[in-house]
C-alpha positions, 0 to 999 in steps of 0.5 A, a space after each residue: 500499499 502507498 503511504 497515502 492510498 489505501 489499496 481501495 482508495 481513490 480520490 472522489 470529485 472531478 479528478 476521480 478518473 486520476 489515481 490518487 498517487 499521480 495526483 501527489 506526485 503532481 504535488 511533488 512536483 509542482 510544490 517542488 517548482 513552486 519551491 525552487 522558483 518562487 521560494 517566498 511564495 512557497 513559504 507563505 504555503 504552510 497553513 494549507 498544509 498544517 490543516 491537513 496535518 492537524 486533521 490527520 491529528 484529530 483521526 488518529 487517536 480514536 482511529 488507531 484505539 478502535 482499529 487496534 482493538 477490533 485487530 486484537 479482539 479478532 485475532 484473539 477470537 481466531 486462537 479460539 477457532 483455529 488453535 494450533 494453526 492460528 497459534 502459529 500463523 500470529 507468532 509467524 506474523 509478528 516475527 516476520 514484521 519485527 525482523 523486517 522493521 530491525 531491518 529496516 532501522 539497520 539499514 538506516 544506521 548503515 546508510 544513513 540516507 538523510 545525511 547533510 539534511 538539517 529540519 527544524 523540530 517542532 516536537 518535543 522528544 519523549 523522556 524514554 528517548 533518552 541517550 540513557 537507558 532505564 529499562 524499569 522507566 521505559 517499560 512502566 511509561 508503556 502503562 497508561 495510568 490514565 488512559 484517557 489522559 493518555 488518548 487526550 495526551 496523544 501519548 501513542 504507545 500507552 494508548 496502544 498498550 491500553 488498546 492491545 489490553 482492551 481487545 484482549 479483554 473483549 475477546 474472552 468476553 464472550 457475548 457480552 464483549 460483542 455490544 461493545 465490539 458493534 459500537 467499535 465497529 461504528 466508530 471505526 467505520 465512521 473514522 474510514 470514511 472521515 479518514 478518507 475524505 482528509 486522504 483525497 486532499 493530500 496532493 494539494 497538502 503535498 504541494 504545500 509541505 513540499 514547496 515550502 520544505 524546498 524553498 527552506 531547504 533547496 536541492 540537498 532534500 531531493 537528493 536524500 530523497 533518492 538515496 533514501 529509495 536505492 537503500 530502500 530497494 537494497 533492504 527489499 532485496 535483503 528480506 527476499 534473500 532472507 525468505 527465500 532461505 527460510 523456503 530452502 530451511 523448511 525443505 522446499 527449493 526456492 526457486 521452484 517456489 518463485 517461479 511458481 509464485 512469478 504471476 502474482 509478484 509481477 502483478 503486485 509490482 506493477 498494480 502496488 496492490 496486493 488485493 488483487 493478486 489474491 485470486 490467482 494467488 490463492 489458486 498458485 498456492 492450492 495447486 502446490 498441494 497447500 490444502 485450501 483450509 489453510 490457504 484460505 486461512 492464511 492468504 485473506 489473514 496474512 494480506 491484514 495482518 503480515 505486511 512486512 515490506 509496508 513495514 519495513 518501509 514505515 521503519 525507514 521512513 520514520 528513521 530517516 526523518 529522525 535522522 534529518 529532524 536530528 534526532 539521534 537515534 538511540 537504543 531507546 529510539 530504536 525499541 520505541 519504533 519497534 514495538 509501535 510499528 509492531 503494534 500500530 500494523 497489526 491493528 490498522 491494516 484495514 484503515 484507509 490510508 492505513 500507512 499514513 496512520 502509523 506513520 503518524 503514530 510513528 512520528 508523533 511516539 518520536 515527538 516529531 512533526 507529523 507534516 514530515 509525512 508529505 516529505 515522503 508521501 511524493 516519492 512513495 509510489 516508487 518505494 510502494 510497487 517493491 514493498 508490495 511484492 515482498 507483501 506478496 512474496 512474505 505471505 507465500 512463506 507464511 502459507 509455507 510455513 503454516 502448512 510444514 509446521 500446522 497444517 501437515 494432517 490438514 486435508 479437504 477435498 479442493 486441495 489441489 496434488 497438481 504442481 503448477 
């Protein structure tokens, strides 16, 4: 998924026939031109972008709380219904996503694509991101003394912790808890509509914010963004190699598996949409001998909860922006990125503009201005194609892993036994 455009998300109005990512890219180009050619004018555009950012901040807490609570509730319910297979799936999803996030942080530490950029901080660095590590305080800060106060002050990590606990409690509450679930579903549905409306104004916001940034930063930022995309594809290549090694360790021929799923991989790369690959992806995996019951469970769930490429990109973007704003990524800062991205990704997977929301959550957790999203929004489509391909390949590996470790005893008449 694009950082701005959800796989379902299209802009509306007189530009509805133009994909949103194209409109955003046009906004980026026009903003860069305005910043370079008319810097005095571009410096006055900031309020337009700031209005968009305030709207994003407005929706983050209610959207994240309802989405994460319902996501954890769904996962808890599936664990009860699917037993060992479900448990293995969710462990795999978290481990794979954690590795992807860690890789994104590591590559930033190696290549430092933001070197040379000096953006002005407008937020405050949270106390738990100090240069020394007090592990007791670090983990105690995760638990909110007052959940309402944490939400009111946009304390992201305590809010996520409470949402996770609340979701787990709902999954244990039985029929009584379903009334609360319906309320949360209503809140989330309303937030979907509101989010989509805000996201549709992104092209104008990107034009304004990029124009303002370029007017104050010049060419340095453009060169750094090009380096960022290059480093991102190095990381995506590393992830592909790791997945192939895992396939080999499971006893499968990685080259054969790669050939079999080449069609959905190419489709994912060309469309930057993993969802359009789902039917052909399921058919191909079933043709390898994986039972339909396993495939039909893993892929739809994985396309919502196992977005390894997206998580990798969010980690890289966050580290890039943190360094651009002069934040030294200490171990506590890296742990904050890891924990926040790991939780937020699982809860907001089906939210329109999900990556935008996750980025807002990550930037807020580091005390960075949310308007920094605009810096990478215009170039995101170029990285999105590769990340979506890794999302699809990662779910291929997840299906193979669950079949080997949790589904070998499962068979059904719909499972094909022929090889593709």
